[in-house]
N, C-alpha and C positions, 0 to 999 in steps of 0.2 A: 746273521749276527753282525755286530758293528765292533770295530776296534779303533780306539782313540790313542794315538801315540804322539806325544809332544803337541797336544791340542790346546794347551793353556786353559783348560777348564779348571776354574779356581773357586767357584761358588756353587752352592746347592741349587740356586735358581736357574743356573745354566742347564742343569739336568732336566728341568721342566720342558725344555725345547725338544726333547726326545719323543714327546707325545705326537709330534708331527709325522712320524714314520707310521707305516700301515701295520707292520708286524715286527716283533722282536723276540727272539728266543735266547740269544746269547749276546753278551756285551763285555768288552774288555777296555779298561782304562790303565794305561801304563803309569806306574808311580812317577816315573821320570817325565816331566813335562805336563803333568796334570795335578796341580796342588790340591785339588778337591779330595784326593785320596788320603791326604793327611788328616782329614776329619774322621774321628773314630766311628761316627754314625752314618757316613755317606752311603754305604751299601744299603742300610735299612731305609734311608730316605728314598733312594732309587727304587727299592722294592715297593714302597708305599706309593710313590708317584706313578710308577708304571705297573701298578697291580693288575690293570686290565690286560696286560700282555702275558701274565703268568711266566715271567722270566725263569729259565731253567738253569742258567749258569751265569755267574758274574766273575770275571777274571779267572775263567776256567775252573771255578769251584761250584759244585752243585748247590742250588738253592733248596734248602730244606723247609719243611712245614714249620719248624721252630723259627727259622729266619722270617718267614712270612708273618707269623703270629706276633713276633717281637716288633716287626716294622709297624704293624697295625697299632699295637699298644703304644708305641713311641710317638706316632705322628697323627693319629686320628683326631686328637684334640686340636692340633694345629689346623687341619683341614676344616673342622667344624667352626672354629673361631673365625677363620678367613671368610667362609661362605656366609656367615651371619652378618658380615659387614657389607655385602653386596646388595644393591637394590634390585627390583624386579627385572628391569631391562638388561642389567648386566648378567644376572643369572640365566635369563633366557638366551643370551648370547653365547653361553657356554654349551648349550644343548644343540645337537644336530637338528637340522630343519624338520625332518620327519618326526623325531622324538618330541620336539617342541610343540608341533601342531597337535600331536596326540595328547599331550598332557593338558594343553590349554583347552582343546576341544572337550576332553573328559570333564574338566572343571566347569566349563560353561554348561554342559549338558546337565550335570548334577545340580547346578544352581537353578537352571530352568525348571527341572523336575520339582524342586522344592519351592519354587516360586519366590526365591529370595533375590534381592538386588546384588550386583557385583560387590564383592567385599573390598575394603580399603587395601592399599598396596601392601601394607605389612602382613595382613592376613593372606593376601594373594601370594606373597612370597613364601609363606609357610606352606601353603597348599601346593605350590610348585615343587618345593623341596621334598615334601611328603610323597607327591605323585611320582617324582622321578625315582624314588626308591622302590616303587612297585613295578614288577615285571620288567626290570632293566634288561635290555638285550645283552647277550654275551659279547665281550670285547668292548663294551662301552664304559667310559670313565664315570665313576660316581661323582656327583656334583662337588662334594667337599674336596675330592682329589683334583678335579678339573679346575677348581678355584685357585690352585697353586700354579699359576700360569707364568710363563717366561716374560719378563719385561726388560727392555733395554735400560742401561744406566742413564741414557740421555732422554729426558722426558720434559714435556712442556710444564711450566709452572702450575698450570691448572690441574694437570694430572697428578703432580706431586702433592698438591693441596688436598685433592680428593682422596688420596691414599693415606692421609694422616691417621684416620681412625683405625684402619687396618694395621698400619705399622705399629701404633701404640698397643693394639690388642695382641699382636704377635710378640712384641717386645715383652709385654706383661707375662705371656705364656712361657716365653723362654726363661724369664727370671724365675718363674714358678718351678720349672722342671730342672733348672741348672743344678740344684743341690742333689738331684737324683742321678746326674750323669755318671758320677763315680761309681755308684751302685750298679748302674746299667753296664758300664765298661767292665766292671769286675765280673758281672754275670756273663757278658760276652766272652771274656777271657776264659772263664770256667767251661763255658760251652765249647769253645775251640779246643781246650785241652781234652775234654771228654771225647770230642770227635776224633782227635788225633789218637787217643788211646784205643778207641774202637777199631781204628784202621790197623793197629799193630797187635791188638789183643790176641787174635787167633795165632799169630806167629809166636808170641810170648808163651801162650798156653801150650802150644805144640812143643816148643823147646823145653819147657818145664817138664812135661810128661816124658819126653824122650830122655832127658837127664835122669828122671826118677827111675825109668825102666832100666837104663844102663847101670845105675847104682844097684838096683835090685838084682840084676844078673851077676854082678860081682859083689855080692853082699859082704863077704868076708873081708875083702880088701877095703871096702867102703868103711866098715866098722873099724878096721885097724887104722885107717887114715883119720877117722874122726877121733879116735882115742889118743893118737900120737900127738 
């Protein structure tokens, strides 16, 4: 696992850089020195972005199936919008060499069998995205997730210009889901309360039964106490 203490991690995009590690089961971010932990949804973004690692614990708290499902629901659209802005060459650059050759080779073979000419770049992009979803190896990032890559704040003007469409699309998506954040935060709060209740429920039930048994053993004094 990894532990980040006073690492000055302040944005979600910095979490994208964690995909460079080979394997990750546990991860900890100390609230002191890592402002990103102030975001209510940072854990769910981390789960979505590192979904291919199947994280088991975040900040010493077990990751549940509910957490994983909620992360998918919150950020799947963000990944899809982002990947739709990429051209063919950039999408291919997100794939490992072996996987890229497999997908392109399969598409070329299918076109040759059907005797059709290579399709325009837009159609080829859709073919690549669809092909990547089939028989994806374990531990490999899905394209919509891999599209959320880490970038430095210092970029050439040309790179900044090329990212305008993506930025506008993401900004539009954020505006769309912003009204739902309060609902999501409320749902997360309820889920956390239920989780806490589950942890203490057995003890509460045991104490309740013990008290009832003791009251039954001294029934007369219990009745007298209730009537007085």
